[in-house]
N, C-alpha and C positions, 0 to 999 in steps of 0.2 A: 426589780432592775437594776438599782447597785450592786445588788450581789453577783447579778449576771455580770456586768460590765467589769465589776471587779476580778470575776473568773478568766473573762476574755484578756483582760489586761495581765494576768498572772501566767494564761498560756501565751501570751504573745512575748513576754519578757523571758519565758521559759525557750522561745523556740529561738528567738535573738541569743540567748545564753549559748543553746547547743551549736548555734550557727557559728559563733563567735570562739568556741572550743573546738570544732572543726576546724575552722579556719589557723588556728594557733597549732593544730596538729601537722595540716598540710604544711606549714612554715618550717617546722620545726628542724627537719634534715637540712634543707637549705640555710637556716641561720646557722645550726652545728658546723657546716661547711665554712660557712663566711667567718664565723669565729674562729674556727681553725686557720683559715687565710691569714687574718690578721694576725695570730700568735705566731705562725710560722714566718710572716716579715717581719714582726719584732724581734724574733731571735734570731733574725739574720740567716735564715735557712737558703734562700735564695742567691745569696752572697757566697754560700758554700758549696752551692752546685756548680763547680767551674771545673775544667781541664787542669788548672794548678792545682786545686784540693784534691782531685782525684790521684794527680801524680805524687803528691806529698802524703797521701793515706796508702798509695797503691802496696806497701809492704804490708802495713799493718793489718788490711783487709784480706791479702793473699794468706798470709798467718792465720786469720781467723777462720777462712774458709777452707783451708787445710785442716783444721782441727775439729770444725764442726761443720761438714759441707750440706748435709741436710737441713740442718737449722738455718743456716745462712743463705741456701736458696730458699727457704721460705720465708726468710725476713726480707729478704731481697726482693719477693714477688710483692709482698704485703706493703712494702716499702713502695715500690713504684705504684702500685694500685692508691696508695695514699695520696702521693704526689700527682698522678693525674685527676684524682677527685678534686683535689685542690685548684686544679687548671695551673700547676707550676710548670714554666716552659722548660723542660730539663729530659723530654723524653728522649733525644739523641743521644745525648751524656748518659743516661740511665742504662739504654741500650746496649752502648759500646762499653760501659762498664760491666755488664752483664756476660757480653764475650769474653773481657778481659781476665773476670774472676772465675767461669765455671766454663768457660769454652763456647763454640760456635753455638751448637745444637741446644745444651741446657740453658744457654745464656738466652737465645732466641724465644726459646719456649716459655721461660720464666718472664720476659717480657712482654710477649704477647699475651699471656695469661692476666698478669698485673695490669696491663696497659686496659684489656678487656673489663675486668672488673671495677678496675677506677672511672672509666668512661661510665658503665652502668650505674655505679653509684650517684655519680654527678647528674647522670640524665634521669635517674628515678627521682631525685631530689628536685632537680627543677621542673620536672613534670608535675609531679605533686602539688607543689608552691604556686607556679606560673601560669598552668596551661589553662587550669579552670577559669581564671580571670581573664585570659587571653581568649579563652572559648566564648566566654560572654559579650567580651568587645568586638571579637572579629567573629562571630557565630556565621554570618552567610559567608564570609570568604574561606572560612575553614571547612566549612560543609562542602563546597566546592573542591578545597584540595584534599579533603580525606579520601576518597574513592583513591583517586591516584597513588595517594602518598600509601595507603595500604595495599595496592596491589603492585607498585612498583619503588616502594620507598628502599627495600633492599638492596636493588640494582643501583639507584643513585647512591645511597651511603657506600655502598662498595666501591663505588668509582671515586667518590670524595676521598676515602682512605686509602686506595691504592697509588693516587696521584697527589703528591705532597705539595698542592699547590694554596692550602687552605690551612689555617694553624689547627691543631687537633682540638685544643680546647674550644673553639668556634662551631666545629663538626661534631662536636658532644652535645653543644647547648641547642644548635637550630632543629634538629629533628624531635627533642625533649617540647620545645614550643610551639612546634606544628602538631605535637598530638601522635606520634609515630609509635606502634608498637614495640615492647622491650624484644621479645623474641627475636623479630628481623633485625632491630637494631646491634643487638647483643651478636647475633651472627654474622652481620656484614663487617662489625668492627671486630672479629674474632679473625676473620678470613683475609680483611683489607691489612691488618697489620702486619700479617706474617712475612711478605716479602721484603719492606723495610727492617725488621725485625733481625731476618736472616743477615741483610747485607751489612748492618751496623753491628751485628754479635759477631760477625765474620772478621771485620775491620778491628773490633776490640779485642779477638783471640791472637791477633798478631801486634799487639799495640805495645808490649811491655815494655821493649827497649826505646822505643819510640818517647813514651812519657819518661822513662829513667833519663833519658838525654834532655829532658826540658823541652820537647816538641808537642805537638797535638795531633789528632788524626785529621784527616783531610775529609770530613764529612759532607763536603758538596759532592763526594763520589756518587751519590744518587742521583744528581741530576746530569751526570754523563749519559751519553746515547746510550751504550753498552747495560745501563740499568733501567734508564728511564723509557726505553724502547719497550723493552719487554712489559715493564709495567703499563705502557700504555697499551699494550695489545691484550693484557687482561683486564683493562678498563673497557675496551672495546668489547670483549666476551661477555663481560657483565650487562652491558647495554642491550647486547643481542635479544634478549627476551622482550625489554621494551619497544624496540625496532619492529620487532616481529609483530607484535600484538597490535602497534600502529600500522603497519602496514596493511594487515589484513584487515583492522578496522575501515581503513580506506578505500581497499578492494571491495568491502560490501557497502558502504555509503552509496 
């Protein structure tokens, strides 16, 4: 009997050890991101992401881009992804910088790819670490939300990406906590980022003289009617499938 009890205890301990190991592995990517955020803050990186810093480094950056265009574009894209994954609030500055250094279209494409990659890295880290815990604590609630999220999550997220009413980092986190799937998340992020990326990259493409004179761009241009109204129109189009399904459901009720 004692031998059997000992075996049960060993199996139980082994099971707990395996669970603890899995929990640590789930937390590891998020912990790496948090450590990287702390390191970036200690190194003063957020303070260097400013229009004055861009103006001071403009000539040096343009010289590097001219000497190594392909490598510079790749490095810019990866750097953009890293800062988005670390939730650094510098998306507008980075996108304008892309237009300044590479031109409107290359800058917008690189910014879109970088933003999508960074958002997906953060999404996966948060979902892997926190969604299992949240699912256990709010199981019935998530069970009710999940069907709608799986069906319409792409449309809702696309609207949030198109209309710049919420911080980019917050829109990155919420779908991960709610259990949204990666593919619709990545697709909605990619499509939703494109319009703003084009606007800010085109702004940056004509910015050289402004920065050299000590000025800074009017990034609030995205909130003007000529920009915001087309974005709102795209957001309405993104919601049409949801509205259509609800109308059909109501008519069959």
